[in-house]
Backbone as ProteinMPNN parsed JSONL, in Angstrom:
{"seq_chain_A": "MKATRWQAGQVQTGVKQLHRSKTVYTTLSGLFIMVGMLIHIGMAGGFSDVQTFLSHPENWSLHWEIISEYLTSLFNAHTQQAMPLPEKIAFGLAVIFGARHVMVKAFYALKRLRADMNLLMMVAIIGAMFIDEWFEAATVSFLFSLSLAIESWSIGRARHAVEALLDLAPSTVMVKDETGQERIVPAAEVSIGSHFIVVPGAKVPLDGDIIAGFSTVKSGPNYW", "coords_chain_A": {"N_chain_A": [[116.857, 26.659, 121.789], [117.482, 24.952, 118.701], [119.156, 22.092, 117.837], [121.212, 21.573, 115.031], [122.738, 19.865, 112.28], [126.024, 20.674, 111.389], [127.23, 22.003, 108.324], [129.719, 22.007, 105.854], [130.822, 25.056, 104.47], [128.481, 26.345, 104.965], [126.842, 29.29, 105.641], [125.195, 31.547, 107.661], [122.422, 33.431, 106.579], [121.679, 35.742, 107.909], [124.074, 36.639, 109.061], [125.581, 37.514, 106.863], [123.914, 39.57, 105.969], [124.024, 41.294, 108.171], [126.73, 42.033, 108.159], [126.859, 43.324, 105.684], [125.06, 45.379, 106.177], [126.388, 46.849, 108.198], [128.595, 47.738, 106.731], [127.368, 49.366, 104.78], [126.071, 51.374, 106.334], [128.267, 52.502, 107.626], [129.68, 53.542, 105.443], [127.807, 55.443, 104.515], [127.784, 57.151, 106.724], [130.41, 58.174, 106.655], [130.293, 59.495, 104.159], [128.39, 61.527, 104.635], [129.762, 63.001, 106.509], [131.762, 64.06, 104.889], [130.123, 65.564, 103.194], [129.142, 67.436, 105.042], [131.532, 68.759, 105.669], [132.152, 69.881, 103.179], [129.977, 71.619, 102.918], [130.557, 73.304, 105.029], [133.005, 74.429, 104.167], [132.106, 75.69, 101.838], [130.236, 77.596, 102.817], [131.898, 79.126, 104.314], [133.307, 80.463, 102.451], [135.328, 79.199, 101.115], [135.421, 77.972, 98.568], [135.146, 80.103, 96.758], [137.475, 81.456, 97.367], [139.38, 79.619, 96.465], [138.789, 79.673, 93.736], [139.461, 82.297, 93.146], [142.164, 82.209, 93.745], [143.122, 80.409, 91.793], [142.682, 81.879, 89.532], [144.677, 83.73, 89.51], [147.667, 83.253, 88.642], [150.128, 84.29, 89.454], [150.208, 84.234, 92.175], [150.656, 81.675, 92.999], [152.928, 80.645, 94.163], [153.112, 80.017, 97.126], [153.944, 79.891, 100.603], [154.199, 77.139, 102.882], [153.479, 77.8, 105.475], [151.69, 79.9, 105.161], [149.583, 78.638, 103.811], [148.831, 76.752, 105.727], [147.994, 78.436, 107.797], [145.815, 79.656, 106.563], [144.085, 77.453, 106.108], [143.565, 76.733, 108.744], [142.162, 78.988, 109.684], [139.994, 78.748, 107.978], [138.679, 76.334, 108.674], [137.98, 76.988, 111.226], [135.972, 78.788, 111.002], [133.385, 79.016, 112.009], [133.561, 79.143, 114.727], [132.953, 81.209, 116.463], [130.259, 81.52, 116.313], [126.966, 80.049, 115.985], [126.656, 76.79, 114.539], [125.837, 76.498, 111.119], [122.569, 75.515, 109.907], [122.306, 73.664, 107.622], [124.829, 72.404, 107.635], [124.793, 71.288, 110.174], [122.706, 69.463, 109.874], [123.803, 67.66, 108.029], [125.983, 66.575, 109.511], [124.486, 65.54, 111.587], [123.041, 63.486, 110.291], [125.215, 61.884, 109.655], [125.919, 61.055, 112.221], [123.632, 59.571, 112.902], [123.623, 57.44, 111.008], [126.132, 56.355, 111.573], [125.862, 55.508, 114.203], [123.984, 53.556, 114.099], [124.063, 50.721, 114.611], [125.079, 50.812, 117.1], [123.477, 52.16, 118.931], [121.366, 50.422, 119.495], [122.539, 48.299, 120.934], [123.47, 49.837, 123.042], [121.083, 50.659, 124.191], [120.011, 48.25, 125.253], [122.044, 47.665, 127.041], [121.772, 49.783, 128.83], [119.231, 49.203, 129.724], [119.672, 46.86, 131.145], [121.216, 47.887, 133.083], [123.976, 47.73, 132.884], [126.819, 48.999, 132.044], [128.536, 49.234, 128.977], [130.968, 49.364, 126.29], [129.496, 50.298, 124.129], [127.363, 51.765, 125.261], [128.828, 53.745, 126.611], [130.041, 54.973, 124.444], [127.816, 56.058, 123.118], [127.019, 57.878, 125.043], [129.173, 59.652, 124.918], [128.87, 60.607, 122.279], [126.291, 61.805, 122.345], [126.808, 63.716, 124.302], [128.688, 65.325, 122.956], [127.077, 66.398, 120.917], [125.311, 67.814, 122.511], [126.825, 69.928, 123.513], [127.096, 71.286, 121.215], [129.016, 70.398, 119.411], [129.046, 69.172, 116.694], [130.54, 68.151, 114.567], [132.611, 66.748, 115.868], [131.06, 64.804, 117.157], [130.015, 63.417, 114.94], [132.375, 62.452, 113.827], [133.403, 60.733, 115.83], [131.298, 58.887, 115.905], [131.429, 57.821, 113.298], [134.039, 56.679, 113.265], [133.835, 54.728, 115.265], [131.825, 53.136, 114.183], [133.183, 52.305, 111.915], [135.174, 50.726, 113.084], [133.596, 48.633, 114.074], [132.667, 47.556, 111.678], [135.064, 46.665, 110.538], [135.749, 44.763, 112.456], [133.632, 42.937, 112.091], [134.211, 42.113, 109.497], [136.735, 40.856, 109.867], [136.013, 38.77, 111.578], [134.375, 37.344, 109.858], [136.277, 36.483, 107.972], [137.824, 34.807, 109.61], [135.908, 32.86, 110.174], [135.517, 31.726, 107.638], [138.056, 30.663, 107.28], [138.157, 28.689, 109.258], [136.126, 27.0, 108.307], [137.317, 26.184, 105.937], [139.487, 24.697, 106.916], [138.151, 22.644, 108.273], [136.976, 21.442, 106.108], [139.105, 20.229, 104.924], [139.655, 17.999, 106.434], [139.315, 14.453, 106.384], [136.205, 12.805, 105.734], [135.575, 10.202, 106.265], [136.673, 7.155, 107.908], [138.985, 4.448, 108.085], [138.35, 1.866, 109.981], [139.575, -0.57, 112.258], [138.312, -3.34, 113.715], [137.842, -5.368, 116.743], [137.972, -7.983, 115.877], [139.695, -7.886, 113.799], [138.768, -7.121, 111.358], [138.348, -4.801, 108.707], [136.719, -1.777, 108.12], [134.955, 0.942, 106.61], [133.887, 3.851, 108.055], [131.86, 6.727, 108.953], [133.632, 9.614, 110.091], [132.591, 10.979, 112.266], [131.33, 9.049, 113.743], [133.157, 7.471, 114.992], [134.332, 6.087, 117.939], [136.047, 6.97, 121.014], [139.138, 5.387, 121.582], [138.982, 3.525, 119.598], [140.578, 1.659, 116.938], [142.196, 2.774, 114.063], [143.158, 2.854, 110.599], [145.725, 4.358, 108.742], [146.547, 4.767, 105.578], [149.39, 4.834, 103.299], [149.892, 8.016, 101.851], [147.406, 8.988, 102.472], [145.229, 11.243, 104.295], [145.417, 12.149, 107.753], [142.733, 11.326, 109.629], [141.75, 11.6, 112.263], [142.57, 12.531, 115.661], [145.117, 10.864, 117.502], [147.179, 8.149, 118.861], [150.125, 6.567, 117.658], [150.263, 3.14, 117.285], [151.27, 1.015, 115.893], [153.497, 0.357, 113.171], [155.316, 2.66, 111.022], [156.119, 5.879, 109.656], [156.401, 8.894, 107.691], [155.033, 12.137, 108.179], [153.494, 14.802, 106.612], [153.042, 17.983, 107.816], [151.753, 20.22, 106.885], [148.972, 22.456, 106.044], [147.599, 21.326, 103.92], [147.886, 18.669, 104.079], [147.335, 17.453, 106.501]], "CA_chain_A": [[117.604, 26.479, 120.551], [117.334, 23.665, 118.053], [120.441, 21.619, 117.328], [121.221, 21.152, 113.638], [124.037, 19.377, 111.838], [126.825, 21.669, 110.686], [127.623, 21.639, 106.977], [130.843, 22.809, 105.366], [130.428, 26.109, 103.554], [127.192, 26.919, 105.344], [126.935, 30.593, 106.3], [123.86, 32.057, 107.913], [122.071, 34.608, 105.799], [121.67, 36.892, 108.803], [125.444, 37.131, 109.262], [125.935, 38.278, 105.67], [123.133, 40.797, 105.96], [124.547, 42.183, 109.211], [128.008, 42.576, 107.686], [126.543, 44.268, 104.612], [124.423, 46.539, 106.787], [127.43, 47.648, 108.854], [129.402, 48.388, 105.698], [126.571, 50.42, 104.142], [125.862, 52.48, 107.266], [129.559, 53.161, 107.84], [129.953, 54.327, 104.243], [126.921, 56.608, 104.526], [128.251, 58.066, 107.763], [131.584, 58.869, 106.137], [129.89, 60.391, 103.074], [127.73, 62.712, 105.181], [130.804, 63.841, 107.109], [132.365, 64.801, 103.786], [129.138, 66.569, 102.773], [129.162, 68.496, 106.044], [132.766, 69.54, 105.519], [132.028, 70.684, 101.963], [129.058, 72.713, 103.241], [131.303, 74.234, 105.89], [133.964, 75.166, 103.338], [131.373, 76.57, 100.931], [129.63, 78.72, 103.534], [132.99, 79.964, 104.821], [133.928, 81.154, 101.32], [136.526, 78.502, 100.667], [135.406, 77.712, 97.122], [135.426, 81.363, 96.066], [138.901, 81.75, 97.553], [140.123, 78.747, 95.554], [138.594, 80.19, 92.376], [140.269, 83.515, 93.023], [143.567, 81.807, 93.745], [143.449, 79.802, 90.502], [142.633, 82.886, 88.471], [145.867, 84.581, 89.611], [148.842, 82.351, 88.709], [151.292, 84.91, 90.085], [150.167, 83.987, 93.621], [150.707, 80.233, 93.263], [154.129, 80.298, 94.939], [152.858, 80.344, 98.519], [154.657, 79.098, 101.583], [153.348, 76.208, 103.63], [152.962, 78.47, 106.664], [150.519, 80.689, 104.756], [148.507, 77.689, 103.518], [148.391, 76.185, 106.995], [147.254, 79.467, 108.524], [144.525, 79.857, 105.887], [143.232, 76.299, 106.377], [143.137, 76.811, 110.139], [141.105, 79.998, 109.78], [138.831, 78.281, 107.236], [137.95, 75.328, 109.445], [137.501, 77.605, 112.461], [135.167, 79.939, 110.6], [132.134, 79.087, 112.762], [133.805, 78.941, 116.158], [132.377, 82.309, 117.234], [128.825, 81.569, 116.091], [126.332, 78.734, 115.911], [126.864, 76.064, 113.294], [124.696, 76.632, 110.201], [121.647, 74.39, 109.924], [122.635, 72.606, 106.653], [125.997, 71.672, 108.116], [124.375, 70.498, 111.332], [121.902, 68.334, 109.375], [124.713, 66.674, 107.433], [126.688, 65.877, 110.59], [123.485, 64.764, 112.32], [122.813, 62.257, 109.532], [126.414, 61.061, 109.836], [125.806, 60.443, 113.55], [122.558, 58.568, 112.889], [124.067, 56.265, 110.269], [127.269, 55.742, 112.251], [125.456, 54.913, 115.483], [122.832, 52.689, 113.852], [124.216, 49.436, 115.301], [125.583, 51.048, 118.453], [122.41, 52.612, 119.832], [120.558, 49.279, 119.924], [123.275, 47.642, 122.015], [123.518, 50.763, 124.175], [119.767, 50.64, 124.829], [119.887, 47.044, 126.073], [122.988, 47.793, 128.149], [121.148, 50.678, 129.803], [118.077, 48.503, 130.29], [120.203, 45.895, 132.12], [122.052, 48.653, 134.025], [125.347, 47.238, 132.752], [127.469, 49.87, 131.065], [129.574, 48.661, 128.145], [131.587, 50.367, 125.425], [128.473, 50.886, 123.269], [126.67, 52.789, 126.036], [129.763, 54.841, 126.847], [130.231, 55.675, 123.181], [126.623, 56.851, 122.876], [127.07, 59.019, 125.975], [130.138, 60.612, 124.364], [128.295, 61.213, 121.075], [125.21, 62.703, 122.764], [127.432, 64.846, 124.988], [129.286, 66.219, 121.959], [125.988, 67.137, 120.272], [124.703, 68.713, 123.508], [127.662, 71.131, 123.594], [127.105, 71.844, 119.857], [130.199, 69.938, 118.671], [128.455, 68.171, 115.815], [131.59, 67.506, 113.78], [133.266, 65.761, 116.733], [130.115, 63.703, 117.357], [129.962, 62.644, 113.704], [133.651, 61.755, 113.649], [133.443, 59.615, 116.781], [130.318, 57.901, 115.455], [131.953, 57.166, 112.1], [135.197, 55.847, 113.588], [133.394, 53.551, 116.002], [131.131, 52.291, 113.21], [134.216, 51.703, 111.07], [135.815, 49.651, 113.848], [132.664, 47.506, 114.111], [132.654, 46.949, 110.348], [136.317, 45.922, 110.385], [135.633, 43.595, 113.325], [132.746, 41.989, 111.42], [134.941, 41.584, 108.35], [137.768, 39.931, 110.339], [135.33, 37.572, 112.079], [133.961, 36.586, 108.679], [137.459, 35.805, 107.419], [138.169, 33.707, 110.512], [134.895, 31.813, 109.99], [135.816, 31.047, 106.382], [139.281, 29.881, 107.461], [137.799, 27.479, 110.014], [135.381, 26.131, 107.408], [138.267, 25.582, 104.998], [140.251, 23.666, 107.627], [137.278, 21.502, 108.516], [136.718, 20.787, 104.833], [140.286, 19.429, 104.583], [139.66, 16.749, 107.194], [138.543, 13.386, 105.741], [134.895, 12.561, 106.339], [135.466, 8.777, 106.588], [137.835, 6.55, 108.566], [139.077, 2.998, 107.977], [138.441, 1.36, 111.348], [139.879, -1.997, 112.436], [137.643, -3.74, 114.948], [138.529, -6.349, 117.587], [138.152, -9.235, 115.117], [140.668, -7.655, 112.742], [138.12, -6.711, 110.119], [138.46, -3.38, 108.389], [135.509, -1.205, 107.522], [134.981, 2.402, 106.496], [132.757, 4.453, 108.76], [131.983, 8.19, 109.065], [134.544, 10.043, 111.157], [131.836, 11.426, 113.423], [130.81, 7.897, 114.475], [134.26, 6.728, 115.605], [134.399, 6.331, 119.382], [137.392, 7.059, 121.594], [139.729, 4.085, 121.842], [138.936, 2.684, 118.4], [141.793, 1.6, 116.142], [141.943, 3.083, 112.654], [144.324, 2.667, 109.736], [146.069, 5.453, 107.838], [147.354, 4.181, 104.51], [150.328, 5.81, 102.72], [149.311, 9.02, 100.967], [146.103, 9.458, 102.962], [145.242, 12.249, 105.35], [145.103, 11.646, 109.093], [141.372, 11.814, 109.847], [141.43, 11.836, 113.665], [143.698, 12.583, 116.591], [145.37, 9.571, 118.118], [148.552, 7.722, 119.09], [150.573, 5.494, 116.765], [150.486, 1.899, 118.041], [151.952, 0.052, 115.028], [153.954, 0.905, 111.912], [156.058, 3.913, 111.059], [156.072, 6.62, 108.401], [156.576, 10.347, 107.862], [153.772, 12.861, 107.986], [153.608, 16.217, 106.294], [152.177, 18.699, 108.75], [151.16, 21.395, 106.267], [147.509, 22.47, 106.083], [147.03, 20.553, 102.831], [148.242, 17.252, 104.233], [146.973, 16.828, 107.776]], "C_chain_A": [[117.398, 25.068, 120.016], [118.662, 23.262, 117.425], [120.292, 21.15, 115.892], [122.628, 20.717, 113.271], [124.753, 20.462, 111.037], [127.222, 21.14, 109.327], [128.723, 22.57, 106.518], [130.341, 23.833, 104.352], [129.122, 26.782, 103.906], [127.414, 28.22, 106.111], [125.528, 31.135, 106.465], [123.621, 33.341, 107.125], [122.087, 35.863, 106.659], [123.051, 37.48, 109.03], [125.878, 37.974, 108.071], [125.191, 39.61, 105.63], [123.63, 41.79, 106.993], [125.852, 42.826, 108.774], [127.773, 43.61, 106.591], [125.921, 45.54, 105.175], [125.447, 47.438, 107.466], [128.27, 48.397, 107.835], [128.653, 49.556, 105.071], [126.413, 51.618, 105.07], [127.168, 53.219, 107.56], [129.915, 54.037, 106.652], [129.097, 55.583, 104.192], [127.349, 57.631, 105.564], [129.459, 58.863, 107.281], [131.237, 59.856, 105.032], [129.229, 61.663, 103.615], [128.71, 63.591, 105.954], [131.486, 64.68, 106.033], [131.42, 65.883, 103.275], [129.119, 67.742, 103.749], [130.396, 69.375, 105.942], [132.714, 70.411, 104.271], [131.073, 71.857, 102.178], [129.767, 73.772, 104.078], [132.262, 75.079, 105.058], [133.247, 76.143, 102.417], [130.805, 77.784, 101.626], [130.684, 79.64, 104.131], [133.722, 80.696, 103.705], [135.154, 80.473, 100.782], [136.564, 78.285, 99.167], [135.688, 78.977, 96.317], [136.887, 81.748, 96.208], [139.753, 80.894, 96.627], [140.0, 79.237, 94.12], [139.422, 81.451, 92.145], [141.745, 83.186, 92.943], [143.984, 81.232, 92.391], [143.436, 80.81, 89.362], [143.812, 83.85, 88.503], [147.108, 83.695, 89.758], [150.041, 82.966, 89.399], [151.334, 84.675, 91.587], [150.308, 82.509, 93.988], [151.905, 79.827, 94.112], [153.946, 80.76, 96.39], [153.654, 79.417, 99.431], [153.67, 78.211, 102.356], [152.749, 76.871, 104.865], [151.698, 79.264, 106.333], [149.332, 79.776, 104.488], [147.941, 77.108, 104.804], [147.56, 77.181, 107.792], [145.88, 79.693, 107.895], [143.576, 78.696, 106.166], [142.716, 76.308, 107.808], [142.008, 77.823, 110.312], [139.839, 79.557, 109.057], [138.014, 77.298, 108.049], [137.455, 75.865, 110.783], [136.593, 78.792, 112.186], [133.922, 80.113, 111.451], [132.335, 78.955, 114.268], [133.141, 80.024, 117.014], [130.867, 82.428, 117.066], [128.276, 80.155, 115.971], [126.575, 78.101, 114.555], [125.638, 76.216, 112.396], [123.863, 75.355, 110.151], [121.978, 73.324, 108.872], [123.827, 71.748, 107.077], [125.637, 70.779, 109.296], [123.537, 69.284, 110.908], [122.803, 67.247, 108.793], [125.452, 65.888, 108.507], [125.718, 65.05, 111.436], [123.165, 63.447, 111.614], [124.016, 61.315, 109.639], [126.393, 60.352, 111.187], [124.772, 59.325, 113.54], [123.011, 57.297, 112.182], [125.231, 55.562, 110.98], [126.886, 55.007, 113.522], [124.297, 53.937, 115.333], [122.928, 51.388, 114.645], [124.719, 49.603, 116.732], [124.438, 51.368, 119.406], [121.53, 51.46, 120.314], [121.242, 48.552, 121.083], [123.348, 48.527, 123.249], [122.195, 50.772, 124.927], [119.617, 49.421, 125.743], [120.878, 47.055, 127.236], [122.429, 48.698, 129.238], [119.964, 50.008, 130.482], [118.512, 47.505, 131.348], [121.033, 46.558, 133.208], [123.473, 48.103, 134.074], [126.026, 48.038, 131.645], [128.537, 49.096, 130.297], [130.094, 49.751, 127.21], [130.56, 51.019, 124.5], [127.722, 52.003, 123.996], [127.576, 53.99, 126.279], [129.993, 55.647, 125.577], [129.025, 56.554, 122.857], [126.57, 58.053, 123.808], [128.02, 60.084, 125.449], [129.563, 61.335, 123.148], [127.195, 62.217, 121.443], [125.772, 63.923, 123.49], [128.056, 65.832, 124.022], [128.216, 67.028, 121.238], [125.366, 68.147, 121.231], [125.496, 70.009, 123.64], [127.901, 71.734, 122.212], [128.41, 71.532, 119.114], [129.77, 68.804, 117.741], [129.508, 67.452, 114.97], [132.308, 66.436, 114.598], [132.357, 64.554, 116.961], [130.053, 62.811, 116.118], [131.248, 61.846, 113.495], [133.76, 60.549, 114.571], [132.494, 58.506, 116.348], [130.835, 57.126, 114.252], [133.105, 56.223, 112.43], [134.794, 54.589, 114.352], [132.634, 52.591, 115.087], [132.123, 51.599, 112.292], [134.913, 50.558, 111.786], [134.91, 48.42, 113.932], [132.612, 46.799, 112.764], [133.92, 46.134, 110.108], [136.302, 44.661, 111.243], [134.755, 42.519, 112.681], [133.437, 41.336, 110.237], [135.994, 40.562, 108.787], [137.154, 38.651, 110.889], [134.86, 36.7, 110.917], [135.123, 35.843, 108.042], [137.871, 34.626, 108.291], [137.191, 32.545, 110.351], [135.164, 31.018, 108.71], [137.073, 30.18, 106.509], [139.0, 28.59, 108.224], [137.039, 26.501, 109.135], [136.305, 25.44, 106.417], [139.082, 24.482, 105.658], [139.404, 22.425, 107.886], [136.989, 20.741, 107.228], [137.898, 19.915, 104.412], [140.292, 18.08, 105.293], [138.822, 15.689, 106.481], [137.244, 13.119, 106.488], [134.706, 11.102, 106.74], [136.777, 8.26, 107.166], [137.794, 5.038, 108.343], [139.371, 2.425, 109.369], [138.723, -0.133, 111.33], [139.3, -2.433, 113.772], [138.417, -4.821, 115.674], [138.778, -7.663, 116.862], [139.163, -9.098, 113.987], [140.059, -7.237, 111.422], [138.213, -5.179, 109.952], [137.184, -2.91, 107.701], [135.606, 0.313, 107.565], [133.697, 2.961, 107.119], [132.93, 5.976, 108.758], [132.848, 8.586, 110.261], [133.795, 10.451, 112.412], [131.335, 10.278, 114.282], [131.901, 7.079, 115.148], [134.354, 7.097, 117.08], [135.847, 6.368, 119.853], [137.895, 5.666, 121.947], [139.698, 3.155, 120.648], [140.274, 2.742, 117.664], [141.441, 1.895, 114.683], [143.263, 3.042, 111.889], [144.492, 3.894, 108.847], [147.016, 4.89, 106.792], [148.302, 5.234, 103.947], [149.633, 6.741, 101.722], [147.983, 9.565, 101.429], [146.296, 10.524, 104.037], [144.881, 11.603, 106.681], [143.737, 12.191, 109.482], [141.06, 12.213, 111.28], [142.709, 11.997, 114.468], [143.881, 11.201, 117.213], [146.85, 9.315, 118.314], [148.883, 6.573, 118.146], [150.885, 4.258, 117.612], [151.19, 0.839, 117.203], [152.335, 0.74, 113.727], [154.734, 2.192, 112.097], [155.99, 4.554, 109.672], [156.427, 8.071, 108.706], [155.272, 11.034, 107.517], [154.086, 14.317, 107.664], [152.576, 16.98, 107.119], [151.585, 19.98, 108.177], [149.649, 21.32, 106.259], [146.869, 21.639, 104.972], [147.257, 19.048, 102.982], [147.719, 16.634, 105.516], [145.613, 16.181, 107.645]], "O_chain_A": [[117.17, 24.123, 120.771], [119.22, 23.983, 116.598], [119.358, 20.417, 115.566], [123.6, 21.155, 113.887], [124.18, 21.081, 110.139], [127.521, 19.954, 109.186], [128.671, 23.776, 106.759], [129.533, 23.511, 103.482], [128.696, 27.704, 103.21], [128.108, 28.231, 107.128], [124.757, 31.174, 105.507], [124.49, 34.206, 107.021], [122.468, 36.933, 106.187], [123.188, 38.695, 109.178], [126.478, 39.034, 108.248], [125.767, 40.646, 105.299], [123.658, 42.994, 106.735], [126.065, 44.019, 108.988], [128.419, 44.658, 106.576], [126.215, 46.642, 104.713], [125.386, 48.659, 107.326], [128.62, 49.558, 108.047], [129.233, 50.62, 104.854], [126.599, 52.758, 104.644], [127.163, 54.439, 107.725], [130.401, 55.154, 106.829], [129.59, 56.663, 103.867], [127.288, 58.836, 105.319], [129.528, 60.077, 107.472], [131.819, 60.939, 104.967], [129.484, 62.755, 103.107], [128.51, 64.802, 106.045], [131.755, 65.864, 106.236], [131.855, 66.99, 102.958], [129.085, 68.901, 103.336], [130.316, 70.592, 106.109], [133.176, 71.551, 104.292], [131.318, 72.959, 101.685], [129.6, 74.972, 103.863], [132.327, 76.298, 105.222], [133.697, 77.272, 102.224], [130.877, 78.892, 101.094], [130.402, 80.802, 104.423], [134.649, 81.463, 103.967], [135.946, 81.089, 100.069], [137.624, 78.4, 98.553], [136.389, 78.928, 95.306], [137.479, 82.304, 95.282], [140.735, 81.376, 96.064], [140.975, 79.226, 93.369], [140.006, 81.639, 91.078], [142.49, 83.798, 92.177], [145.071, 81.531, 91.896], [144.102, 80.615, 88.346], [143.938, 84.7, 87.621], [147.546, 83.42, 90.875], [150.901, 82.234, 89.89], [152.37, 84.888, 92.217], [150.106, 82.13, 95.142], [151.889, 78.758, 94.721], [154.536, 81.749, 96.823], [153.988, 78.293, 99.055], [152.479, 78.507, 102.457], [151.631, 76.541, 105.263], [150.754, 79.299, 107.122], [148.207, 80.083, 104.881], [146.726, 76.984, 104.958], [146.546, 76.819, 108.389], [144.896, 79.897, 108.605], [142.394, 78.916, 106.431], [141.57, 75.938, 108.063], [141.023, 77.555, 110.999], [138.736, 79.932, 109.453], [136.79, 77.409, 108.112], [136.591, 75.251, 111.409], [136.455, 79.69, 113.017], [133.439, 81.234, 111.609], [131.384, 78.685, 115.001], [132.803, 79.773, 118.171], [130.256, 83.343, 117.618], [129.031, 79.189, 115.867], [126.688, 78.796, 113.545], [124.51, 76.077, 112.87], [124.384, 74.254, 110.33], [121.935, 72.141, 109.211], [123.83, 70.53, 106.899], [126.119, 69.651, 109.402], [123.642, 68.213, 111.505], [122.59, 66.059, 109.035], [125.54, 64.663, 108.425], [126.08, 63.987, 111.942], [123.033, 62.41, 112.264], [123.853, 60.096, 109.705], [126.795, 59.194, 111.293], [125.005, 58.255, 114.102], [122.807, 56.196, 112.694], [125.311, 54.334, 110.99], [127.506, 54.006, 113.88], [123.691, 53.534, 116.326], [121.957, 50.994, 115.291], [124.777, 48.633, 117.489], [124.425, 50.909, 120.548], [121.002, 51.512, 121.425], [120.606, 48.23, 122.086], [123.294, 48.032, 124.375], [122.175, 50.88, 126.153], [119.149, 49.546, 126.875], [120.584, 46.514, 128.302], [122.588, 48.42, 130.427], [119.72, 50.217, 131.67], [117.813, 47.313, 132.343], [121.499, 45.898, 134.137], [124.093, 48.016, 135.134], [125.825, 47.777, 130.459], [129.346, 48.387, 130.895], [129.709, 50.914, 127.324], [130.73, 52.177, 124.119], [127.471, 53.062, 123.42], [127.133, 55.132, 126.163], [130.125, 56.87, 125.63], [129.19, 57.675, 122.375], [126.125, 59.129, 123.409], [127.723, 61.277, 125.518], [129.747, 62.543, 123.002], [127.165, 63.333, 120.926], [125.274, 65.035, 123.316], [127.972, 67.043, 124.23], [128.414, 68.213, 120.971], [124.94, 69.221, 120.807], [124.914, 71.072, 123.854], [128.78, 72.577, 122.037], [128.853, 72.322, 118.28], [130.088, 67.637, 117.97], [129.367, 66.261, 114.692], [132.586, 65.348, 114.094], [132.823, 63.415, 116.96], [130.04, 61.585, 116.236], [131.21, 60.703, 113.039], [134.162, 59.468, 114.142], [132.839, 57.326, 116.413], [130.694, 55.905, 114.193], [133.148, 55.096, 111.935], [135.343, 53.513, 114.118], [132.782, 51.375, 115.202], [131.932, 50.439, 111.929], [135.214, 49.533, 111.175], [135.395, 47.29, 113.87], [132.523, 45.572, 112.712], [133.862, 45.042, 109.543], [136.783, 43.612, 110.816], [135.089, 41.335, 112.719], [133.27, 40.14, 109.999], [136.137, 39.516, 108.154], [137.703, 37.566, 110.695], [134.936, 35.473, 110.98], [134.971, 34.698, 107.618], [138.226, 33.566, 107.777], [137.593, 31.382, 110.386], [135.053, 29.792, 108.698], [137.151, 29.099, 105.924], [139.53, 27.532, 107.887], [137.278, 25.295, 109.204], [136.117, 24.268, 106.09], [139.346, 23.45, 105.043], [139.875, 21.298, 107.737], [136.781, 19.528, 107.256], [137.729, 18.973, 103.638], [140.88, 17.121, 104.793], [137.723, 15.992, 106.016], [137.191, 13.197, 107.715], [133.774, 10.787, 107.48], [137.842, 8.837, 106.949], [136.732, 4.418, 108.4], [140.498, 2.496, 109.859], [138.188, -0.87, 110.503], [139.729, -1.968, 114.828], [139.53, -5.162, 115.272], [139.713, -8.386, 117.208], [139.46, -10.071, 113.295], [140.787, -7.02, 110.453], [138.163, -4.41, 110.912], [136.653, -3.577, 106.814], [136.254, 0.887, 108.44], [132.586, 2.584, 106.748], [134.047, 6.462, 108.579], [132.791, 7.953, 111.315], [134.311, 10.286, 113.517], [130.952, 10.494, 115.431], [131.6, 6.087, 115.813], [134.443, 8.274, 117.43], [136.75, 5.867, 119.183], [137.172, 4.865, 122.538], [140.325, 2.096, 120.678], [141.004, 3.729, 117.748], [140.495, 1.324, 114.14], [144.34, 3.18, 112.469], [143.527, 4.401, 108.275], [148.166, 4.573, 107.098], [148.041, 6.426, 104.104], [148.881, 6.291, 100.858], [147.472, 10.518, 100.839], [147.378, 10.679, 104.603], [144.13, 10.629, 106.726], [143.588, 13.402, 109.652], [140.204, 13.067, 111.509], [143.794, 11.643, 114.008], [142.915, 10.466, 117.421], [147.684, 10.156, 117.978], [148.041, 5.719, 117.867], [151.682, 4.329, 118.548], [151.666, -0.152, 117.756], [151.605, 1.598, 113.23], [154.801, 2.741, 113.197], [155.826, 3.872, 108.66], [156.718, 8.422, 109.85], [154.508, 10.568, 106.672], [154.853, 14.971, 108.369], [151.39, 16.653, 107.112], [150.973, 20.753, 108.914], [149.085, 20.241, 106.445], [145.696, 21.282, 105.08], [146.869, 18.26, 102.12], [147.661, 15.409, 105.623], [145.113, 15.595, 108.605]]}, "name": "protein", "num_of_chains": 1, "seq": "MKATRWQAGQVQTGVKQLHRSKTVYTTLSGLFIMVGMLIHIGMAGGFSDVQTFLSHPENWSLHWEIISEYLTSLFNAHTQQAMPLPEKIAFGLAVIFGARHVMVKAFYALKRLRADMNLLMMVAIIGAMFIDEWFEAATVSFLFSLSLAIESWSIGRARHAVEALLDLAPSTVMVKDETGQERIVPAAEVSIGSHFIVVPGAKVPLDGDIIAGFSTVKSGPNYW"}
């Protein structure tokens, strides 16, 4: 690694691209799950049933028990037979997009023979597809991808907060040397044990102990 000086507001381009990539793949995974569900409803006759229901206003006063029973039978329409190929393709694409950033980490975990949550999650997803539970595999893949995207977003917010706090700290310090002379030097060049002066209304640039004088200090984030 090559050491470089940190600059306030500096954010690596790779971090932004990774966060954007996670957001895009998570969104695509969720969209293909919705596509798969719409295909399932269409092939089970759900859309024709809705059209028939809307064309007969006298049947609109249904009980919740009837609606619940109908929805249960609709979503379980393919339980006794193999899942149709279009529906399986949609859920398969949802798995691929959702597991995009998981499978790479799972591969290296398997290569090192050190199981982590990424490898275990991939085992669960592959196992669900192996037993022909494509909807469950897509859902697990999407939810785990969503958690990674939220984690990336929260880390980005924390990074920005730290940068904002560091930007509040003064970059220069008024140092008083052994001869009593005062000079302004960069805060990064002040050594431990040096004496520095904090004038009224200024921010405290460094940690230290008060050895002379007295005053009050506002401890809010805009004053330290």
